[in-house]
C-alpha positions in Angstrom: 47.8 115.0 68.9 51.4 113.8 68.6 52.3 112.8 65.0 55.4 111.3 63.4 56.4 111.1 59.8 58.8 108.4 58.6 61.6 109.5 56.2 62.7 106.9 53.7 65.5 107.3 51.1 63.9 108.6 47.9 60.6 109.7 49.5 59.7 113.2 48.4 56.6 114.0 50.3 57.8 113.6 53.9 58.2 117.4 54.4 54.9 118.1 52.8 53.2 115.8 55.3 55.0 117.5 58.2 54.0 121.0 57.0 50.4 119.9 56.3 49.9 118.4 59.8 51.7 121.3 61.6 49.7 123.9 59.8 46.4 122.1 60.3 46.9 121.1 64.0 49.4 123.7 65.3 51.4 120.8 66.8 55.0 119.9 66.1 55.6 116.8 64.0 58.4 114.3 64.7 60.5 113.2 61.7 61.5 109.5 62.1 64.4 108.2 60.1 63.7 104.7 58.6 66.8 103.2 60.3 65.5 103.9 63.8 64.3 100.8 65.7 61.7 102.5 67.9 59.1 105.2 67.4 59.2 108.3 69.6 57.0 107.7 72.7 53.5 108.9 72.9 52.6 109.1 69.2 48.9 109.1 68.3 49.6 108.8 64.5 52.4 107.8 62.3 52.4 108.8 58.6 54.3 106.9 55.9 54.5 109.5 53.0 54.3 109.0 49.3 57.1 109.6 46.9 59.1 106.6 45.6 60.9 105.1 48.6 64.2 103.6 47.4 63.3 104.7 43.9 60.7 101.9 43.8 63.3 99.8 41.9 61.7 96.5 43.1 58.0 96.2 43.9 56.6 99.5 45.1 57.3 99.7 48.9 59.0 96.3 49.1 62.4 97.5 50.2 61.1 100.2 52.6 58.8 97.6 54.2 61.9 95.9 55.5 63.4 99.0 57.1 64.1 98.7 60.8 61.4 101.1 61.9 58.7 99.0 60.3 58.9 96.3 63.0 57.9 98.9 65.7 55.3 100.5 63.5 53.7 97.1 62.9 53.8 96.1 66.6 52.3 99.4 67.7 49.7 99.4 65.0 48.5 96.0 66.3 48.1 97.7 69.7 46.0 100.6 68.2 48.5 103.2 66.9 46.9 104.9 63.9 48.9 104.6 60.7 48.3 106.6 57.6 50.0 105.6 54.4 49.9 108.1 51.5 50.5 106.7 48.0 53.8 104.9 48.2 53.3 104.9 52.0 50.3 102.7 51.6 52.3 100.3 49.4 54.9 100.1 52.2 52.2 99.3 54.7 50.8 96.6 52.4 54.2 95.1 51.9 54.9 95.1 55.6 51.8 93.2 56.3 
Protein backbone atom coordinates (compact mmCIF):
# COMPACT_ATOMS: atom_id res chain seq x y z
CA UNK A 1 0.00 0.00 0.00
CA UNK A 2 1.41 3.40 -1.01
CA UNK A 3 0.39 6.14 1.44
CA UNK A 4 0.87 9.90 1.48
CA UNK A 5 0.43 12.36 4.35
CA UNK A 6 -0.28 16.03 3.62
CA UNK A 7 1.72 18.60 5.60
CA UNK A 8 -0.08 21.89 6.32
CA UNK A 9 1.35 24.86 8.24
CA UNK A 10 0.44 24.43 11.89
CA UNK A 11 -0.46 20.75 11.70
CA UNK A 12 1.15 18.81 14.48
CA UNK A 13 0.19 15.20 13.79
CA UNK A 14 1.63 14.71 10.31
CA UNK A 15 4.75 12.94 11.56
CA UNK A 16 2.66 10.84 13.96
CA UNK A 17 0.56 9.63 11.00
CA UNK A 18 3.71 8.85 9.01
CA UNK A 19 5.28 6.84 11.83
CA UNK A 20 2.05 4.97 12.62
CA UNK A 21 1.55 3.88 9.01
CA UNK A 22 5.21 2.96 8.50
CA UNK A 23 5.31 0.90 11.69
CA UNK A 24 2.03 -0.88 10.99
CA UNK A 25 2.61 -1.59 7.30
CA UNK A 26 6.38 -1.64 6.93
CA UNK A 27 6.00 0.64 3.90
CA UNK A 28 7.56 4.08 3.37
CA UNK A 29 5.12 7.01 3.56
CA UNK A 30 5.34 10.02 1.22
CA UNK A 31 5.07 13.44 2.87
CA UNK A 32 3.20 15.88 0.61
CA UNK A 33 3.61 19.63 1.11
CA UNK A 34 0.28 21.49 0.90
CA UNK A 35 1.58 23.83 -1.83
CA UNK A 36 2.16 20.94 -4.26
CA UNK A 37 -0.33 20.80 -7.11
CA UNK A 38 -0.20 17.04 -7.73
CA UNK A 39 -0.06 14.01 -5.50
CA UNK A 40 2.74 11.49 -5.99
CA UNK A 41 1.71 8.85 -8.51
CA UNK A 42 0.35 5.50 -7.43
CA UNK A 43 -1.01 6.43 -4.01
CA UNK A 44 -3.58 4.08 -2.50
CA UNK A 45 -4.38 6.35 0.45
CA UNK A 46 -3.85 9.99 1.35
CA UNK A 47 -4.07 11.11 4.97
CA UNK A 48 -4.94 14.61 6.10
CA UNK A 49 -3.67 14.79 9.69
CA UNK A 50 -5.09 16.54 12.69
CA UNK A 51 -3.50 19.39 14.52
CA UNK A 52 -4.69 22.91 13.84
CA UNK A 53 -3.80 23.69 10.22
CA UNK A 54 -3.09 27.41 9.88
CA UNK A 55 -3.80 27.68 13.60
CA UNK A 56 -7.54 27.30 12.87
CA UNK A 57 -7.90 31.08 12.99
CA UNK A 58 -10.94 31.04 10.74
CA UNK A 59 -13.39 28.13 10.55
CA UNK A 60 -11.57 24.89 11.31
CA UNK A 61 -10.01 23.64 8.07
CA UNK A 62 -11.30 26.51 5.91
CA UNK A 63 -7.90 27.90 4.93
CA UNK A 64 -6.23 24.51 4.41
CA UNK A 65 -9.14 23.40 2.22
CA UNK A 66 -8.02 26.03 -0.31
CA UNK A 67 -4.42 24.82 -0.46
CA UNK A 68 -3.27 23.89 -3.97
CA UNK A 69 -2.95 20.14 -3.21
CA UNK A 70 -6.64 19.91 -2.30
CA UNK A 71 -7.76 20.21 -5.94
CA UNK A 72 -5.84 17.07 -6.89
CA UNK A 73 -6.97 15.26 -3.73
CA UNK A 74 -10.60 16.04 -4.55
CA UNK A 75 -10.24 14.98 -8.19
CA UNK A 76 -8.53 11.71 -7.28
CA UNK A 77 -10.98 10.99 -4.45
CA UNK A 78 -13.82 11.26 -6.95
CA UNK A 79 -12.00 8.60 -8.99
CA UNK A 80 -11.64 6.27 -6.01
CA UNK A 81 -8.53 7.33 -4.07
CA UNK A 82 -9.07 6.59 -0.40
CA UNK A 83 -8.81 9.67 1.81
CA UNK A 84 -8.53 9.61 5.60
CA UNK A 85 -9.08 12.81 7.54
CA UNK A 86 -8.09 12.73 11.21
CA UNK A 87 -9.60 15.41 13.46
CA UNK A 88 -8.68 18.70 11.74
CA UNK A 89 -8.03 16.67 8.57
CA UNK A 90 -11.70 15.69 8.48
CA UNK A 91 -12.65 19.34 8.87
CA UNK A 92 -10.41 20.16 5.90
CA UNK A 93 -12.10 17.46 3.82
CA UNK A 94 -15.51 18.81 4.77
CA UNK A 95 -14.53 22.38 3.88
CA UNK A 96 -13.08 21.18 0.55
CA UNK A 97 -16.35 19.51 -0.40
